[in-house]
TIBATOR-476841 format. One record per residue (C-alpha): x, z, y; residue in one letter; residue number from 1. Coordinates in Angstrom, 3 decimals. Last residue first. Example, Ala and Ser with C-alpha at 12.3 -4.5 7.8 and 13.67 -1.06 7.14 Angstrom:
REM TIBATOR-476841
<<13.670,7.140,-1.060>,s,2>
<<12.300,7.800,-4.500>,a,1>
***
This chain:
REM TIBATOR-476841
<<69.947,163.188,158.554>,x,615>
<<67.590,166.121,158.092>,x,614>
<<65.433,164.480,155.403>,x,613>
<<68.460,163.473,153.356>,x,612>
<<66.999,164.488,149.992>,x,611>
<<69.612,167.234,149.695>,x,610>
<<68.413,168.667,153.015>,x,609>
<<64.768,168.534,151.957>,x,608>
<<65.584,170.386,148.735>,x,607>
<<67.512,173.046,150.668>,x,606>
<<64.598,173.448,153.074>,x,605>
<<62.228,173.811,150.122>,x,604>
<<64.508,176.547,148.745>,x,603>
<<64.562,178.345,152.095>,x,602>
<<60.799,178.274,152.611>,x,601>
<<60.741,180.568,155.655>,x,600>
<<57.515,182.553,155.540>,x,599>
<<54.369,181.355,157.290>,x,598>
<<51.844,182.322,154.617>,x,597>
<<51.410,178.711,153.502>,x,596>
<<55.189,178.555,153.078>,x,595>
<<57.538,177.221,155.722>,x,594>
<<59.552,174.040,155.870>,x,593>
<<62.146,173.710,158.662>,x,592>
<<61.161,170.902,161.036>,x,591>
<<58.822,172.923,163.247>,x,590>
<<61.101,172.935,166.281>,x,589>
<<63.498,169.990,166.156>,x,588>
<<66.605,170.034,163.938>,x,587>
<<70.228,171.068,164.367>,x,586>
<<72.056,170.474,161.084>,x,585>
<<75.305,172.232,160.201>,x,584>
<<77.455,171.269,157.216>,x,583>
<<80.440,172.981,155.636>,x,582>
<<79.937,176.194,157.592>,x,581>
<<83.138,178.147,157.041>,x,580>
<<83.457,181.636,155.633>,x,579>
<<84.926,184.802,157.094>,x,578>
<<81.463,186.379,157.575>,x,577>
<<81.523,187.463,161.220>,x,576>
<<84.247,185.307,162.790>,x,575>
<<83.614,182.262,160.590>,x,574>
<<79.848,182.510,161.099>,x,573>
<<80.175,182.925,164.869>,x,572>
<<82.706,180.092,165.214>,x,571>
<<80.618,177.664,163.160>,x,570>
<<77.480,178.434,165.165>,x,569>
<<79.182,178.125,168.567>,x,568>
<<80.812,174.861,167.537>,x,567>
<<77.482,173.468,166.349>,x,566>
<<75.851,174.319,169.680>,x,565>
<<78.708,172.679,171.558>,x,564>
<<78.375,169.520,169.433>,x,563>
<<74.607,169.454,169.979>,x,562>
<<75.125,169.341,173.762>,x,561>
<<72.610,171.485,175.632>,x,560>
<<70.023,169.527,177.605>,x,559>
<<67.285,170.038,175.040>,x,558>
<<67.550,173.812,175.234>,x,557>
<<64.167,174.575,176.807>,x,556>
<<62.476,175.618,173.565>,x,555>
<<64.991,176.573,170.910>,x,554>
<<66.431,174.009,168.469>,x,553>
<<65.698,174.673,164.823>,x,552>
<<68.566,175.559,162.521>,x,551>
<<69.829,174.203,159.191>,x,550>
<<72.964,175.843,157.824>,x,549>
<<74.881,174.648,154.763>,x,548>
<<77.530,176.732,153.022>,x,547>
<<79.519,175.015,150.310>,x,546>
<<80.035,176.005,146.693>,x,545>
<<83.341,175.359,144.996>,x,544>
<<85.958,172.792,146.004>,x,543>
<<86.439,171.626,149.566>,x,542>
<<86.608,167.979,150.590>,x,541>
<<83.903,168.350,153.199>,x,540>
<<82.491,165.743,155.576>,x,539>
<<79.129,165.349,153.933>,x,538>
<<77.762,167.688,151.316>,x,537>
<<75.359,166.141,148.744>,x,536>
<<75.488,167.854,145.392>,x,535>
<<78.204,167.776,142.762>,x,534>
<<80.293,170.214,144.799>,x,533>
<<77.456,172.794,144.727>,x,532>
<<75.116,173.636,147.580>,x,531>
<<74.670,176.992,149.256>,x,530>
<<71.935,178.129,151.629>,x,529>
<<71.273,179.155,155.210>,x,528>
<<67.919,178.518,156.894>,x,527>
<<67.320,179.279,160.568>,x,526>
<<64.074,179.696,162.477>,x,525>
<<64.220,183.457,163.071>,x,524>
<<65.486,183.164,166.641>,x,523>
<<65.184,179.580,167.783>,x,522>
<<68.660,178.189,168.462>,x,521>
<<69.932,177.099,171.910>,x,520>
<<70.408,180.734,172.924>,x,519>
<<73.696,180.666,170.992>,x,518>
<<75.353,182.690,168.227>,x,517>
<<72.532,185.210,167.827>,x,516>
<<70.381,183.033,165.558>,x,515>
<<73.458,182.004,163.559>,x,514>
<<74.414,185.614,162.885>,x,513>
<<70.862,186.440,161.809>,x,512>
<<70.902,183.452,159.454>,x,511>
<<74.132,184.665,157.845>,x,510>
<<72.616,188.109,157.197>,x,509>
<<69.366,186.618,155.873>,x,508>
<<71.431,184.347,153.612>,x,507>
<<73.152,187.318,151.948>,x,506>
<<76.762,186.548,151.105>,x,505>
<<78.345,187.363,147.761>,x,504>
<<82.058,186.743,147.265>,x,503>
<<83.610,184.744,144.435>,x,502>
<<85.050,182.075,146.708>,x,501>
<<81.550,181.364,148.012>,x,500>
<<78.404,182.836,146.466>,x,499>
<<75.274,182.487,148.594>,x,498>
<<72.528,184.695,147.191>,x,497>
<<69.070,183.120,147.401>,x,496>
<<68.143,183.471,143.736>,x,495>
<<68.962,187.189,143.759>,x,494>
<<66.775,187.783,146.814>,x,493>
<<67.881,190.023,149.669>,x,492>
<<69.121,193.442,150.811>,x,491>
<<66.021,195.616,150.554>,x,490>
<<66.702,199.173,151.694>,x,489>
<<64.806,202.039,150.074>,x,488>
<<65.178,205.588,151.386>,x,487>
<<65.981,208.596,149.184>,x,486>
<<69.255,209.331,150.939>,x,485>
<<70.330,205.716,150.379>,x,484>
<<68.595,203.665,147.689>,x,483>
<<69.626,200.028,147.284>,x,482>
<<67.942,196.665,146.980>,x,481>
<<68.033,193.194,145.491>,x,480>
<<64.846,191.282,144.803>,x,479>
<<64.145,189.278,141.631>,x,478>
<<61.161,191.546,141.068>,x,477>
<<61.627,192.535,137.397>,x,476>
<<58.390,194.328,136.573>,x,475>
<<58.832,197.275,134.216>,x,474>
<<57.473,198.167,130.777>,x,473>
<<56.693,201.564,129.298>,x,472>
<<58.367,202.730,126.064>,x,471>
<<60.554,205.348,127.746>,x,470>
<<57.585,207.008,129.441>,x,469>
<<57.467,207.000,133.249>,x,468>
<<57.418,210.387,135.001>,x,467>
<<61.055,210.256,136.101>,x,466>
<<62.046,206.635,136.731>,x,465>
<<63.706,207.387,140.086>,x,464>
<<66.283,209.414,138.148>,x,463>
<<67.641,212.422,140.000>,x,462>
<<69.664,213.507,136.935>,x,461>
<<70.798,211.801,133.715>,x,460>
<<70.280,208.396,135.297>,x,459>
<<68.295,206.150,133.038>,x,458>
<<69.261,203.766,130.242>,x,457>
<<67.521,200.859,128.528>,x,456>
<<64.720,200.319,131.043>,x,455>
<<62.462,197.845,129.282>,x,454>
<<61.270,194.624,130.905>,x,453>
<<57.789,193.220,130.241>,x,452>
<<56.611,191.796,133.579>,x,451>
<<59.278,189.185,134.436>,x,450>
<<60.547,187.792,131.109>,x,449>
<<57.321,188.351,129.162>,x,448>
<<55.230,186.822,131.939>,x,447>
<<57.625,183.870,132.125>,x,446>
<<57.153,183.231,128.418>,x,445>
<<53.385,183.752,128.515>,x,444>
<<52.737,181.408,131.467>,x,443>
<<48.998,180.660,131.444>,x,442>
<<48.366,182.810,134.536>,x,441>
<<51.353,185.019,135.281>,x,440>
<<51.184,188.678,134.283>,x,439>
<<48.899,191.708,134.416>,x,438>
<<49.575,192.485,138.058>,x,437>
<<51.252,195.750,139.062>,x,436>
<<49.050,198.244,140.906>,x,435>
<<48.919,200.468,137.836>,x,434>
<<52.585,201.315,138.239>,x,433>
<<56.133,200.248,137.383>,x,432>
<<58.661,198.346,139.487>,x,431>
<<62.204,197.006,139.116>,x,430>
<<64.451,196.238,142.100>,x,429>
<<67.700,194.481,141.182>,x,428>
<<70.961,196.152,142.104>,x,427>
<<72.993,197.546,144.976>,x,426>
<<74.640,200.909,144.374>,x,425>
<<74.314,203.732,146.923>,x,424>
<<71.909,205.738,144.789>,x,423>
<<72.840,205.514,141.123>,x,422>
<<72.032,202.479,138.985>,x,421>
<<69.409,202.365,136.242>,x,420>
<<70.551,200.320,133.252>,x,419>
<<68.813,197.199,131.937>,x,418>
<<72.236,195.839,130.993>,x,417>
<<71.820,192.454,132.678>,x,416>
<<69.410,193.787,135.310>,x,415>
<<71.816,196.429,136.580>,x,414>
<<69.002,198.465,137.998>,x,413>
<<67.474,199.951,141.129>,x,412>
<<64.282,201.812,140.258>,x,411>
<<60.830,201.834,141.828>,x,410>
<<57.883,203.856,140.536>,x,409>
<<54.418,203.619,142.092>,x,408>
<<51.750,206.291,141.651>,x,407>
<<51.910,207.105,145.385>,x,406>
<<53.899,204.684,147.575>,x,405>
<<57.592,204.009,146.980>,x,404>
<<59.761,205.441,149.769>,x,403>
<<60.835,204.190,153.178>,x,402>
<<61.396,200.495,153.861>,x,401>
<<64.508,201.330,155.901>,x,400>
<<65.828,198.535,158.093>,x,399>
<<69.251,197.066,157.313>,x,398>
<<71.938,196.371,159.927>,x,397>
<<75.154,194.840,158.637>,x,396>
<<78.550,195.935,160.002>,x,395>
<<81.652,193.765,159.959>,x,394>
<<83.037,195.226,163.150>,x,393>
<<81.860,198.799,163.813>,x,392>
<<79.457,199.225,166.730>,x,391>
<<76.633,200.695,164.640>,x,390>
<<79.040,203.026,162.867>,x,389>
<<79.627,202.409,159.182>,x,388>
<<77.773,203.396,156.015>,x,387>
<<78.955,202.108,152.643>,x,386>
<<76.347,200.561,150.335>,x,385>
<<78.084,199.099,147.285>,x,384>
<<77.404,195.853,145.436>,x,383>
<<80.625,193.966,146.153>,x,382>
<<79.020,191.987,148.983>,x,381>
<<77.799,195.318,150.372>,x,380>
<<81.382,196.550,150.478>,x,379>
<<82.401,193.517,152.512>,x,378>
<<79.471,193.855,154.939>,x,377>
<<79.963,197.556,155.646>,x,376>
<<76.566,199.077,156.197>,x,375>
<<74.622,199.969,159.319>,x,374>
<<71.431,201.922,158.781>,x,373>
<<67.990,201.323,160.261>,x,372>
<<65.005,203.311,161.448>,x,371>
<<61.280,202.869,162.053>,x,370>
<<59.429,205.999,163.214>,x,369>
<<58.151,208.552,160.717>,x,368>
<<54.835,210.472,160.684>,x,367>
<<53.053,208.126,158.263>,x,366>
<<56.047,207.912,155.951>,x,365>
<<57.965,204.633,155.646>,x,364>
<<56.634,202.044,153.237>,x,363>
<<56.982,200.988,149.605>,x,362>
<<55.165,198.799,147.076>,x,361>
<<52.214,197.182,148.850>,x,360>
<<50.664,193.874,147.762>,x,359>
<<49.041,193.237,144.370>,x,358>
<<52.377,194.243,142.768>,x,357>
<<53.084,190.656,141.648>,x,356>
<<52.120,189.496,145.155>,x,355>
<<54.979,191.415,146.746>,x,354>
<<55.664,194.465,148.874>,x,353>
<<58.177,196.232,151.089>,x,352>
<<57.294,197.972,154.314>,x,351>
<<58.472,198.616,157.863>,x,350>
<<55.686,200.692,159.477>,x,349>
<<55.107,200.167,163.199>,x,348>
<<52.953,202.959,164.658>,x,347>
<<55.475,205.834,164.663>,x,346>
<<56.531,205.472,168.306>,x,345>
<<52.841,205.479,169.213>,x,344>
<<51.609,202.494,171.287>,x,343>
<<50.132,203.990,174.475>,x,342>
<<50.092,200.899,176.675>,x,341>
<<53.561,201.550,178.133>,x,340>
<<54.873,201.578,174.548>,x,339>
<<53.707,197.956,174.295>,x,338>
<<56.581,195.660,175.283>,x,337>
<<59.485,197.965,174.453>,x,336>
<<57.917,198.776,171.087>,x,335>
<<57.464,195.102,170.230>,x,334>
<<61.030,194.231,171.233>,x,333>
<<62.317,197.209,169.233>,x,332>
<<60.399,196.132,166.132>,x,331>
<<61.600,192.520,166.366>,x,330>
<<65.240,193.583,166.798>,x,329>
<<64.944,196.228,164.094>,x,328>
<<64.416,193.409,161.594>,x,327>
<<62.080,193.261,158.604>,x,326>
<<62.686,190.561,155.985>,x,325>
<<59.385,188.800,155.165>,x,324>
<<55.964,189.904,153.897>,x,323>
<<56.261,193.226,155.748>,x,322>
<<55.501,195.111,158.943>,x,321>
<<52.513,197.399,158.473>,x,320>
<<50.988,198.417,161.791>,x,319>
<<49.677,201.980,161.537>,x,318>
<<48.107,204.541,163.842>,x,317>
<<46.621,202.351,166.555>,x,316>
<<44.842,205.142,168.452>,x,315>
<<47.236,205.087,171.433>,x,314>
<<46.932,201.314,171.752>,x,313>
<<44.910,201.310,174.974>,x,312>
<<44.870,197.835,176.493>,x,311>
<<45.529,197.588,180.225>,x,310>
<<44.235,194.353,181.726>,x,309>
<<44.629,193.498,185.411>,x,308>
<<47.352,190.923,185.051>,x,307>
<<47.390,189.464,181.561>,x,306>
<<48.443,191.692,178.679>,x,305>
<<51.687,190.724,176.903>,x,304>
<<51.392,188.487,173.861>,x,303>
<<54.035,185.802,174.412>,x,302>
<<57.429,187.423,173.916>,x,301>
<<56.511,190.864,172.612>,x,300>
<<53.639,189.445,170.566>,x,299>
<<55.960,186.828,169.042>,x,298>
<<58.562,189.458,168.119>,x,297>
<<55.908,191.485,166.303>,x,296>
<<54.449,188.396,164.629>,x,295>
<<57.837,187.356,163.220>,x,294>
<<57.970,190.491,161.057>,x,293>
<<54.847,189.731,159.044>,x,292>
<<51.572,191.421,160.011>,x,291>
<<49.411,194.386,159.051>,x,290>
<<46.656,196.385,160.711>,x,289>
<<45.547,199.952,161.410>,x,288>
<<42.959,201.730,163.527>,x,287>
<<42.078,205.380,164.023>,x,286>
<<38.714,205.640,165.749>,x,285>
<<36.026,203.814,167.719>,x,284>
<<38.130,203.044,170.812>,x,283>
<<40.806,201.753,168.425>,x,282>
<<38.651,198.679,167.772>,x,281>
<<38.939,197.499,171.384>,x,280>
<<42.679,198.112,171.539>,x,279>
<<43.342,196.312,168.270>,x,278>
<<41.162,193.473,169.548>,x,277>
<<43.248,193.106,172.707>,x,276>
<<46.525,193.142,170.770>,x,275>
<<45.322,190.468,168.371>,x,274>
<<44.125,188.213,171.188>,x,273>
<<47.445,188.801,172.942>,x,272>
<<49.090,186.504,170.392>,x,271>
<<47.536,183.390,172.002>,x,270>
<<48.344,180.167,170.110>,x,269>
<<49.699,181.991,167.057>,x,268>
<<46.742,184.370,166.976>,x,267>
<<44.058,181.676,167.133>,x,266>
<<46.123,179.745,164.596>,x,265>
<<45.750,182.586,162.093>,x,264>
<<41.931,182.530,162.447>,x,263>
<<40.359,185.826,163.425>,x,262>
<<39.002,188.794,161.510>,x,261>
<<37.601,192.156,162.589>,x,260>
<<37.399,194.766,159.847>,x,259>
<<34.904,197.581,159.338>,x,258>
<<34.523,200.918,157.632>,x,257>
<<33.625,201.451,153.987>,x,256>
<<36.420,202.279,151.588>,x,255>
<<36.220,199.782,148.749>,x,254>
<<34.553,196.802,150.426>,x,253>
<<35.881,197.792,153.866>,x,252>
<<39.490,197.950,152.604>,x,251>
<<39.273,194.827,150.446>,x,250>
<<39.421,192.501,153.464>,x,249>
<<43.000,193.654,154.180>,x,248>
<<43.993,193.006,150.566>,x,247>
<<43.335,189.296,151.082>,x,246>
<<45.357,189.011,154.278>,x,245>
<<48.411,190.623,152.692>,x,244>
<<48.119,188.633,149.463>,x,243>
<<47.672,185.282,151.221>,x,242>
<<44.456,183.277,150.701>,x,241>
<<42.749,185.125,153.568>,x,240>
<<45.424,184.003,156.018>,x,239>
<<46.342,186.913,158.319>,x,238>
<<44.505,187.275,161.639>,x,237>
<<43.512,190.858,160.891>,x,236>
<<41.983,193.730,162.858>,x,235>
<<41.240,197.080,161.238>,x,234>
<<38.868,200.008,161.211>,x,233>
<<39.180,203.015,158.897>,x,232>
<<36.159,203.990,156.788>,x,231>
<<38.254,206.297,154.667>,x,230>
<<40.753,207.706,157.107>,x,229>
<<44.374,206.678,156.827>,x,228>
<<47.224,208.930,155.797>,x,227>
<<49.317,205.749,155.715>,x,226>
<<50.624,206.355,152.200>,x,225>
<<47.271,207.706,150.999>,x,224>
<<45.220,204.752,152.225>,x,223>
<<47.880,202.314,150.991>,x,222>
<<47.842,203.841,147.511>,x,221>
<<44.033,203.719,147.413>,x,220>
<<44.151,200.003,148.285>,x,219>
<<46.812,199.470,145.613>,x,218>
<<44.807,201.246,142.914>,x,217>
<<41.655,199.226,143.603>,x,216>
<<43.627,195.975,143.388>,x,215>
<<45.491,196.896,140.197>,x,214>
<<42.399,198.282,138.470>,x,213>
<<40.318,195.224,139.352>,x,212>
<<42.997,193.106,137.717>,x,211>
<<45.403,190.784,139.527>,x,210>
<<46.705,187.921,137.369>,x,209>
<<49.523,186.352,139.407>,x,208>
<<49.136,182.585,139.701>,x,207>
<<52.359,180.602,140.018>,x,206>
<<53.743,178.765,143.034>,x,205>
<<56.831,176.575,142.440>,x,204>
<<59.914,178.474,143.556>,x,203>
<<61.678,180.414,146.324>,x,202>
<<59.215,180.587,149.217>,x,201>
<<56.307,179.493,147.006>,x,200>
<<53.588,181.653,148.503>,x,199>
<<52.621,183.111,145.154>,x,198>
<<49.169,182.322,143.847>,x,197>
<<46.992,185.401,143.611>,x,196>
<<44.588,184.919,140.714>,x,195>
<<41.498,187.096,140.971>,x,194>
<<39.534,189.966,139.412>,x,193>
<<41.133,189.901,135.954>,x,192>
<<39.487,192.438,133.651>,x,191>
<<41.167,195.828,133.308>,x,190>
<<38.784,197.660,135.613>,x,189>
<<35.732,196.525,133.698>,x,188>
<<33.142,193.766,133.729>,x,187>
<<29.648,193.730,132.259>,x,186>
<<27.858,190.617,133.427>,x,185>
<<25.644,190.806,136.493>,x,184>
<<22.029,189.696,136.438>,x,183>
<<20.952,188.281,139.777>,x,182>
<<17.229,187.576,140.142>,x,181>
<<16.828,188.671,143.757>,x,180>
<<20.033,186.849,144.688>,x,179>
<<18.298,183.451,144.790>,x,178>
<<16.263,184.599,147.793>,x,177>
<<19.349,184.266,149.991>,x,176>
<<19.234,180.473,149.686>,x,175>
<<22.682,178.906,148.963>,x,174>
<<23.652,176.385,151.643>,x,173>
<<26.099,178.644,153.504>,x,172>
<<28.254,179.109,150.402>,x,171>
<<28.595,175.370,149.859>,x,170>
<<29.042,174.659,146.149>,x,169>
<<31.471,172.061,144.761>,x,168>
<<31.588,171.518,140.986>,x,167>
<<35.099,171.099,139.637>,x,166>
<<36.457,167.609,138.985>,x,165>
<<38.184,167.175,135.624>,x,164>
<<35.505,165.013,133.980>,x,163>
<<35.440,162.717,137.015>,x,162>
<<39.239,162.138,136.910>,x,161>
<<40.871,163.511,140.019>,x,160>
<<41.659,161.436,143.126>,x,159>
<<38.041,161.911,144.216>,x,158>
<<38.757,165.638,144.584>,x,157>
<<40.434,165.118,147.974>,x,156>
<<37.379,163.341,149.368>,x,155>
<<35.139,166.040,147.903>,x,154>
<<37.049,168.607,149.940>,x,153>
<<36.766,166.581,153.121>,x,152>
<<33.008,166.371,152.498>,x,151>
<<32.518,170.058,151.758>,x,150>
<<34.212,171.443,154.883>,x,149>
<<31.179,171.614,157.192>,x,148>
<<28.817,172.590,154.369>,x,147>
<<31.050,175.497,153.438>,x,146>
<<33.324,176.064,150.430>,x,145>
<<33.172,177.507,146.938>,x,144>
<<34.918,175.444,144.258>,x,143>
<<33.597,175.673,140.710>,x,142>
<<34.995,175.389,137.176>,x,141>
<<38.506,176.087,138.387>,x,140>
<<41.486,174.662,136.442>,x,139>
<<43.980,177.278,137.679>,x,138>
<<47.026,175.083,136.991>,x,137>
<<45.583,171.769,138.132>,x,136>
<<44.062,173.387,141.184>,x,135>
<<47.413,175.020,141.962>,x,134>
<<49.304,171.721,141.687>,x,133>
<<46.769,169.947,143.900>,x,132>
<<47.121,172.640,146.556>,x,131>
<<50.904,172.412,146.492>,x,130>
<<50.623,168.661,146.916>,x,129>
<<48.344,169.102,149.924>,x,128>
<<50.605,171.643,151.649>,x,127>
<<52.008,169.756,154.636>,x,126>
<<49.132,170.369,157.027>,x,125>
<<46.337,172.707,155.986>,x,124>
<<43.345,170.334,156.093>,x,123>
<<42.868,170.616,152.321>,x,122>
<<41.051,173.947,152.799>,x,121>
<<42.840,177.051,151.577>,x,120>
<<43.013,179.026,148.344>,x,119>
<<41.660,182.283,146.911>,x,118>
<<41.159,181.881,143.140>,x,117>
<<38.376,184.230,142.000>,x,116>
<<38.048,184.989,138.288>,x,115>
<<34.346,184.978,137.416>,x,114>
<<32.174,188.010,136.691>,x,113>
<<29.495,187.008,139.199>,x,112>
<<30.506,189.823,141.567>,x,111>
<<34.092,188.483,141.543>,x,110>
<<32.958,185.016,142.624>,x,109>
<<30.589,186.589,145.164>,x,108>
<<33.414,188.690,146.629>,x,107>
<<35.557,185.655,147.398>,x,106>
<<32.677,183.473,148.571>,x,105>
<<31.280,186.097,150.942>,x,104>
<<34.682,186.672,152.549>,x,103>
<<35.262,182.915,152.910>,x,102>
<<31.822,182.557,154.471>,x,101>
<<32.831,185.208,157.032>,x,100>
<<35.758,183.247,158.429>,x,99>
<<38.782,181.078,157.715>,x,98>
<<37.531,177.710,156.503>,x,97>
<<36.468,177.559,152.864>,x,96>
<<38.407,176.786,149.718>,x,95>
<<37.500,179.643,147.380>,x,94>
<<38.299,178.645,143.801>,x,93>
<<36.135,179.904,140.936>,x,92>
<<37.873,180.387,137.598>,x,91>
<<35.758,181.041,134.519>,x,90>
<<36.162,184.566,133.160>,x,89>
<<32.449,185.237,132.796>,x,88>
<<30.658,181.898,132.252>,x,87>
<<29.806,179.468,135.010>,x,86>
<<26.975,177.207,136.222>,x,85>
<<23.904,179.420,136.612>,x,84>
<<25.959,182.598,137.089>,x,83>
<<27.566,180.902,140.079>,x,82>
<<24.189,180.575,141.790>,x,81>
<<23.479,184.250,141.112>,x,80>
<<26.862,185.194,142.591>,x,79>
<<26.056,183.112,145.690>,x,78>
<<22.774,184.987,146.126>,x,77>
<<24.188,188.432,145.354>,x,76>
<<27.009,187.958,147.858>,x,75>
<<24.595,186.750,150.541>,x,74>
<<22.234,189.726,150.077>,x,73>
<<25.053,192.275,149.872>,x,72>
<<26.765,190.872,152.962>,x,71>
<<23.502,190.792,154.894>,x,70>
<<22.877,194.482,154.141>,x,69>
<<26.437,195.431,154.976>,x,68>
<<26.174,193.559,158.243>,x,67>
<<28.074,190.329,158.858>,x,66>
<<28.998,189.727,162.466>,x,65>
<<29.975,186.603,164.400>,x,64>
<<31.739,187.038,167.737>,x,63>
<<32.479,184.148,170.106>,x,62>
<<36.009,184.041,171.427>,x,61>
<<37.402,184.086,174.970>,x,60>
<<38.562,180.478,174.623>,x,59>
<<35.171,179.537,173.200>,x,58>
<<34.633,176.800,170.641>,x,57>
<<37.667,177.267,168.372>,x,56>
<<38.111,180.921,169.323>,x,55>
<<35.773,182.264,166.642>,x,54>
<<35.942,186.042,166.317>,x,53>
<<34.871,187.120,162.851>,x,52>
<<33.355,190.518,162.075>,x,51>
<<32.979,192.156,158.673>,x,50>
<<31.055,195.305,157.774>,x,49>
<<28.672,195.494,160.701>,x,48>
<<26.037,198.242,160.554>,x,47>
<<22.622,196.978,159.447>,x,46>
<<22.249,199.176,156.346>,x,45>
<<25.214,201.568,156.222>,x,44>
<<24.056,203.788,153.358>,x,43>
<<22.088,201.220,151.344>,x,42>
<<24.533,198.382,151.924>,x,41>
<<27.502,200.650,151.233>,x,40>
<<25.969,201.767,147.931>,x,39>
<<25.168,198.208,146.906>,x,38>
<<28.713,197.026,147.610>,x,37>
<<30.465,199.994,145.978>,x,36>
<<31.177,198.408,142.601>,x,35>
<<32.371,195.148,144.204>,x,34>
<<36.094,195.464,143.464>,x,33>
<<35.413,196.773,139.990>,x,32>
<<35.307,200.285,138.495>,x,31>
<<34.270,200.677,134.840>,x,30>
<<37.573,202.029,133.501>,x,29>
<<37.838,204.629,136.234>,x,28>
<<40.895,204.300,138.559>,x,27>
<<43.434,207.106,138.254>,x,26>
<<45.681,207.711,141.275>,x,25>
<<48.185,210.565,141.014>,x,24>
<<48.513,212.435,144.306>,x,23>
<<49.314,215.878,142.853>,x,22>
<<45.768,217.088,143.564>,x,21>
<<44.333,214.185,141.505>,x,20>
<<43.098,211.000,143.154>,x,19>
<<40.149,209.079,141.698>,x,18>
<<37.356,211.587,142.366>,x,17>
<<38.751,212.357,145.818>,x,16>
<<38.442,208.669,146.683>,x,15>
<<34.735,208.780,145.832>,x,14>
<<34.140,211.908,147.862>,x,13>
<<35.810,210.309,150.883>,x,12>
<<33.698,207.173,150.290>,x,11>
<<30.603,209.303,150.788>,x,10>
<<28.332,209.776,147.802>,x,9>
<<24.522,209.428,147.885>,x,8>
<<24.493,206.133,146.072>,x,7>
<<27.566,205.430,143.933>,x,6>
<<26.375,205.976,140.364>,x,5>
<<22.860,204.677,140.997>,x,4>
<<24.181,201.257,142.035>,x,3>
<<26.171,200.529,138.909>,x,2>
<<29.752,201.228,137.903>,x,1>
***
């Protein structure tokens, strides 16, 4: 779509053109992620599109703004520079510090017809090898960065053979005048817009091929699911190389409006910064944001307003809670902390999503408050969801992730037989919809195995696959879930299941028990996993798989005896799950590996344990 096809239309009109009365989303074949850039620049002119609050030099934060006009000029200039040194379809990695130059670089790569690869600067501690592996896999022709980060980047690239080194271009060194001669290649909705590398919580990261159609569809789905206004405002501290953070910056580009960004560490150090900005943005209209589950608990614990400040959160209409298992404990803590400041009871939205689906898959309805069910643990281990009272012994609390978003189909299947399972039965989650990625970059076999599944049999009535043709393919997510009364509950990952004495145990369930067993353990910083008899398990002569628990020590608990902590953990797990902890390791805060997006890297923790790193 070119400039003359979007000028004069409001974004509400544009969305109406792509959504039929029944809610079906149909993205035009010529739509790309930057199709509306020129139209926004002409209509909005000097209004801010993206804002970045820099807390690195000023504790209160210094604000940098990028107007629509400036964004178009900078994007065109960098795109023109890329056109000089790349061909359409070449990969262009974005490895800039968190901020406005990252936004420009990402959209410029797409605007130039390249495939963007959103990554992070080499300074991210503990992830250098992962970065090298991704660069080797994506094989970018160019890396976009900033002048301040260019030297450290070149230092890392010196380990590569000269012929393999990508060209490095500083976004802030490209003259704006270069954009006057930009000629854009023809690109369509089914071309790859970017490669979203998975966070690596359960395996080696792979690049998901996200098309323009998938990204545009998912943003429209999220707008409809949240009943959000086109032009909605938002505040995000999420990493821009992570799927959740990346999709957040697409909202202004596709829908107009404005987003305020901040560095993830600025949030972690002072969580109230996020709350304050949400309040300030909400003055201008309905505001939404997204964050992983831990952020809600962190805000409740360390993000309360200082004396004399009273943020107004009454216009914060949606806070997506996803990216990691959602807990009612974190939601209730957040609600208890901020209800007094006008936070609506329906604001927090437990959700389910994944990189292979661009981002969002399911969420609770806009007018619903978060809720949970309690299920019998033994029945759940056998694949059946049986409700019990909240106080019943052996109960497991699961938070509802609502229903699949518009134009998204989600079925629970017996993955071996490819058969849809009835509501109440636990099985693998399979997905179908235009928001699903095209496959894995340069991995045809894995793409076929994950993205090209066929549903062999469907339920004869009330099938969740209704509306999908028999010959269509489904994405096998590797996640386990169950439908109850039309609501989706995610129970865990297939690869993470702990199987002891023939019984299934969900690591998230065991980890929650450990977290509650003693105040000496950091809540949410526990990893539970199984190891086989042939692997390294000290002090156990048992046959079969063994349960290992690694937990970080809580702040202020240094005086507590490790032996007493271990006893409390073993007793709680035995009492609740009827299994024994073969090995327990109490480690310092920060010792358990986490992914670049902050999620618990359970498989990496298991690898570190087997390597003796927690001895």
